[in-house]
C-alpha positions as a LaTeX table, in Angstrom:
\begin{tabular}{lrrr}
\hline
Residue & $x$ (\AA) & $y$ (\AA) & $z$ (\AA) \\
\hline
Met1 & 1.61 & $-0.26$ & $-47.34$ \\
Arg2 & $-0.05$ & 2.50 & $-45.21$ \\
Gln3 & 1.42 & 4.65 & $-42.41$ \\
Leu4 & $-0.70$ & 5.86 & $-39.29$ \\
Glu5 & 0.89 & 8.48 & $-37.52$ \\
Gly6 & 0.54 & 9.48 & $-33.77$ \\
Leu7 & $-0.81$ & 6.41 & $-32.86$ \\
His8 & 1.42 & 5.82 & $-29.67$ \\
Ser9 & 3.29 & 8.35 & $-28.22$ \\
His10 & 6.70 & 6.54 & $-28.30$ \\
His11 & 5.93 & 5.82 & $-32.29$ \\
Glu12 & 5.89 & 8.52 & $-34.11$ \\
Val13 & 4.87 & 6.21 & $-37.27$ \\
Val14 & 3.82 & 2.88 & $-37.32$ \\
Thr15 & 3.94 & 1.40 & $-40.69$ \\
Val16 & 1.19 & $-1.14$ & $-41.05$ \\
Ser17 & 1.40 & $-4.14$ & $-43.56$ \\
Gly18 & $-1.60$ & $-5.83$ & $-42.15$ \\
Gln19 & $-3.88$ & $-6.00$ & $-39.07$ \\
Gly20 & $-1.42$ & $-8.56$ & $-37.20$ \\
Glu21 & 1.33 & $-5.79$ & $-36.94$ \\
Leu22 & $-0.55$ & $-3.13$ & $-35.75$ \\
Tyr23 & $-2.25$ & $-5.50$ & $-33.11$ \\
Ser24 & 1.32 & $-6.63$ & $-32.25$ \\
Asn25 & 2.50 & $-3.05$ & $-31.54$ \\
Ile26 & $-0.80$ & $-2.39$ & $-29.08$ \\
Gln27 & 0.31 & $-5.39$ & $-27.38$ \\
Gln28 & 3.70 & $-4.66$ & $-27.24$ \\
Ser29 & 2.56 & $-0.88$ & $-25.84$ \\
Arg30 & 0.54 & $-2.43$ & $-23.08$ \\
Arg31 & 3.39 & $-4.63$ & $-22.05$ \\
Thr32 & 5.66 & $-1.71$ & $-21.60$ \\
Met33 & 2.86 & 0.04 & $-19.43$ \\
Ser34 & 2.41 & $-2.81$ & $-17.20$ \\
Asp35 & 6.14 & $-3.22$ & $-16.81$ \\
Leu36 & 6.60 & 0.48 & $-15.96$ \\
Ser37 & 3.35 & 0.17 & $-13.40$ \\
Arg38 & 5.02 & $-3.14$ & $-12.09$ \\
Val39 & 8.40 & $-1.16$ & $-11.75$ \\
Val40 & 6.60 & 1.85 & $-9.96$ \\
His41 & 5.35 & $-0.75$ & $-7.36$ \\
Gln42 & 8.77 & $-2.11$ & $-6.64$ \\
Leu43 & 9.99 & 1.50 & $-6.08$ \\
Gln44 & 7.16 & 2.12 & $-3.63$ \\
Thr45 & 7.75 & $-1.12$ & $-1.92$ \\
Arg46 & 11.58 & $-0.31$ & $-1.43$ \\
Arg47 & 10.66 & 3.30 & $-0.52$ \\
Lys48 & 8.20 & 1.85 & 2.68 \\
Arg49 & 11.18 & $-0.49$ & 3.28 \\
Val50 & 13.68 & 2.50 & 3.57 \\
Glu51 & 10.96 & 4.70 & 5.92 \\
Met52 & 11.03 & 1.78 & 8.26 \\
Lys53 & 14.46 & 1.34 & 8.36 \\
Leu54 & 15.03 & 5.08 & 9.03 \\
Glu55 & 12.58 & 5.10 & 11.82 \\
Lys56 & 14.45 & 2.15 & 13.61 \\
Leu57 & 17.56 & 4.61 & 12.93 \\
Asp58 & 15.70 & 7.62 & 14.62 \\
Phe59 & 14.54 & 5.29 & 17.64 \\
Ala60 & 18.51 & 4.06 & 17.87 \\
Ile61 & 19.63 & 7.30 & 17.72 \\
Asn62 & 17.22 & 8.78 & 20.43 \\
Ala63 & 18.10 & 5.90 & 22.52 \\
Leu64 & 21.98 & 6.37 & 22.45 \\
Thr65 & 21.56 & 10.01 & 22.60 \\
Ser66 & 19.63 & 9.60 & 25.80 \\
Leu67 & 22.43 & 7.79 & 27.53 \\
Glu68 & 24.83 & 10.41 & 26.87 \\
Gly69 & 22.70 & 12.77 & 29.45 \\
Glu70 & 20.41 & 14.25 & 26.47 \\
Ser71 & 17.17 & 12.83 & 27.15 \\
Val72 & 14.81 & 11.71 & 24.44 \\
Ala73 & 11.89 & 13.72 & 25.96 \\
Ala74 & 13.93 & 17.03 & 25.67 \\
Thr75 & 14.90 & 16.38 & 21.68 \\
Ala76 & 11.19 & 15.67 & 21.55 \\
Gly77 & 10.09 & 18.80 & 23.11 \\
Ile78 & 8.37 & 17.08 & 25.99 \\
Arg79 & 8.75 & 18.62 & 29.35 \\
Arg80 & 9.81 & 16.28 & 32.06 \\
Lys81 & 8.75 & 16.76 & 35.56 \\
Pro82 & 11.75 & 17.83 & 37.81 \\
His83 & 12.92 & 15.48 & 40.51 \\
Phe84 & 13.86 & 16.84 & 44.19 \\
Ser85 & 15.80 & 15.45 & 46.33 \\
Ala86 & 14.18 & 14.55 & 49.82 \\
Ala87 & 15.16 & 17.69 & 51.67 \\
Ala88 & 14.15 & 19.96 & 49.06 \\
Arg89 & 10.65 & 18.16 & 49.15 \\
Ala90 & 10.71 & 18.54 & 53.07 \\
Arg91 & 11.39 & 22.44 & 52.46 \\
Ile92 & 8.68 & 22.84 & 50.11 \\
Ala93 & 6.21 & 20.99 & 52.29 \\
Ala94 & 7.30 & 23.06 & 55.16 \\
Ala95 & 6.46 & 26.11 & 53.47 \\
Gln96 & 3.05 & 24.99 & 52.04 \\
Arg97 & 2.36 & 24.03 & 55.65 \\
Ala98 & 3.31 & 27.58 & 56.94 \\
Arg99 & 1.20 & 29.34 & 54.34 \\
Trp100 & $-1.96$ & 26.94 & 55.01 \\
Lys101 & $-1.17$ & 27.60 & 58.67 \\
Lys102 & $-1.24$ & 31.68 & 57.78 \\
Ile103 & $-4.88$ & 31.04 & 55.74 \\
Lys104 & $-6.19$ & 28.94 & 58.61 \\
Ala105 & $-5.43$ & 31.38 & 61.37 \\
Ala106 & $-6.55$ & 34.43 & 59.06 \\
Gln107 & $-10.01$ & 32.60 & 58.82 \\
Lys108 & $-10.24$ & 32.03 & 62.43 \\
Lys109 & $-10.17$ & 35.87 & 62.73 \\
Leu110 & $-13.38$ & 36.78 & 60.90 \\
\hline
\end{tabular}
């Protein structure tokens, strides 16, 4: 009987009584590798599913916090346009008209 050393990383010594046993060990290693790659693929698939669930949870959290008064835009760092009352808009418009009136009067004098 012969011994082959270092043939496989998980078999330190493989005893060979014939080529059939060596072939069987090689096939077993290939099956183990395909099983490992299958497990890795399954884990990657689960990871993608969990990431999608996390995105949905983040969306739900943002929606609920916006109901409490915190806006989604504020938490995301997006600046929202200020909303003015009708009276405030009227004061702003009147001030702008006064500025333009002053500029036009200065242009007529030249």
